[in-house]
N, C-alpha and C positions, 0 to 999 in steps of 0.2 A: 508071420515068422520073423524073428529078431535076429539080426546080423551082429555078431560080436566083434567088436574091434580087436585086432590083433594087438597084444601089449608090446612095446618097443622099449628098449632099454639102449643107454649109450654109456660108454666107459671108457677109461685110459690104463693101457697097460704099460706102466712104467718099467724102464729097463735099463741096465748099467752093464759097463764092461769093468772086470775085476781081473786080478791075476790068475783067477782060476776059471776065468771065461764070461760068458753072458748069464745075468741074472735078471730075473723079472719079479715085480713086487706082487703079492696076492694078498687077498683079505680072507679071514676066516669068518664065515658068516655067523652073527650072533644070534642069539634067542636059544630056548630050550630044546629045538630039535635038532641042534648041531653041537651040542655041548660034548658029546661024547664021540663025536664022528670027525675023522680027518679026511679020507678019500671022498673025494666028491663034496666038500664041505668048503672049499676055497674058490675064490671068484676073482676075476678081473673087477676092480672096483667100479661101479656102475650103477646105474637106477633108471627107473621109468620116467619117460616125458611125454608130453603132450604132443599131438601133431603140429600145432603152431609153434613150437619151440625147436630151434634147429640142432640136430643130433650133436654137433660139435660144442654148442653151448651147454647143453644138456650133461655132456660128458664131463666138461670142467665143472660145474655146478655141483654134479653128483659126487666128483673127486673131492671137493671141498666139504660137502655134507657129509659123506661116508667117513674121511679120514681128519676133517677138522685141519687141513693145511692145503695151502695153495698149491694148485698142480704146477708142474715143472714147466718152463716156458719154451723147452727146445722145439725143435723141427717135429712136425706132427704126421706120422706115417700111417696112412690109412690101411686099416687092417680088415676093412669090408665088415660084411654081417654073416651071422650065423643063426640058425633056429634052434633054440633048445628044446629038449623033450616035452616041457610044457607048452610049446607053440610060441614062446615068447623070442621075438627076434632082438638081436644084441648086435648094435654097432660099435665098433672099438677103433681106437687109435692108439698107437705105441708113441711116446714121448721118452726120451733118454733123460734121466734125472737120479738124484742119489739121496734118498730120503732115508731118516733114521726113523725105523719102525716104532722106537720107544716114544717118539714125539707126536704119534696120533692122538686126537682127542675125538673119537667117533660120534657121530649122529646116533640119535635113539630112536626107537618105534615102541609102540604099545601094543600088548595084545592079551586077552584072556588067558590067564594061566594059574593054575592047572585048568585045563578044559571044564567048561561048565561050572566054575566056581564062583564066578561073579566077580573074581578079583582080577583088576587091570594092572599088570606090570609093565614096567620099561626095561627094554633090552638094548644094547649096542647094535648098530646095524652090522658093524664088524666087530668081533671081540678082541682080534689081535691082527697085525699084519707081518709079514716075513719076507724075505729075498728067498729066492730058490731057482736052483739050475733049471732049464727047460725041461731035463730028464725028471728030476723030481716033480717039477710043475704038474706034469703030465699025470704023475701018481694022486696027486690031491684036488686037481681042477675039476670043477662042475661039467659033467658029461658035454661035450661039444665045443667047449671053448679052449680044446687043445689045438683048433684050427688056426685060432689067433697067434699060437706058438710057432706053427709052421709058417704062417705068414710073415712074422717077425724073422724068422730064419731066411726067408727069402729075401728081405730087405738088408739084412745084416751080412748076407752071403760072403 
């Protein structure tokens, strides 16, 4: 019997305070499966890491890889872990910052597309990023990640 290791991801939820209130920065997942989707297709910028890499370091590395920008240097607020429907454990921190979504330079991944075509294509990890109010963020976030918004609200209290 083989035991499958649980996949783990770490990410940063960047937030800012505006005249209209709190906003969070989310990324729309790239690739052909999410092109026409909005609800459930946005995520905290995050990525997988190996057990020997500290989650905090992985979160910062993945932010750089997925957005092509340095993560903000503000105080890191731990948001804990959530389990996504696919079983992946996601650990996140909130960091205050004010980034321009137009400056991202996303990392890419490759996959065979269309399926069974033999063609390997390259896609952006995140095809766009945007600022959302917590209410709007809940409408578009991957299921389960809304808990990070609740925890951020507790810190921002």
